[in-house]
C-alpha positions, 0 to 999 in steps of 0.5 A, spaced: 499 678 892 500 672 887 496 665 889 500 661 893 502 654 890 501 648 891 505 644 895 507 639 891 507 633 897 499 631 897 497 631 905 490 627 903 491 619 903 489 615 897 484 610 900 487 605 894 494 607 895 494 606 904 490 598 902 495 597 897 501 598 902 497 596 908 496 589 905 504 589 902 506 590 910 501 584 911 504 580 905 512 581 907 511 581 915 511 574 916 517 573 911 521 578 915 520 577 922 522 570 920 529 572 916 530 576 922 528 571 927 533 567 924 539 571 924 538 573 932 537 565 933 544 564 928 548 571 932 546 567 939 548 560 936 555 563 934 556 567 940 561 571 936 561 578 939 561 582 933 554 579 930 551 581 938 553 588 937 550 589 929 544 585 932 543 590 937 545 596 932 539 600 930 
C-alpha cells in the first residue's frame, strides 16, 4: 500500500499565528463595533423600511 498523502490543511495551530490573529481581532473589534452601532442608529433615525430590513439581514 502506498504511503498516505499528507492533508494540505495543517490541523495544528501555530501559536505565533494564533497570537497574531487574536491581536488583529482585538485591534479591529472596537472599530467594527463602533461602525455597526453607528449604522444601526442611522437606520433607526432614518425610519427607512429598506434600511431596517437590510440592517437585520445576516
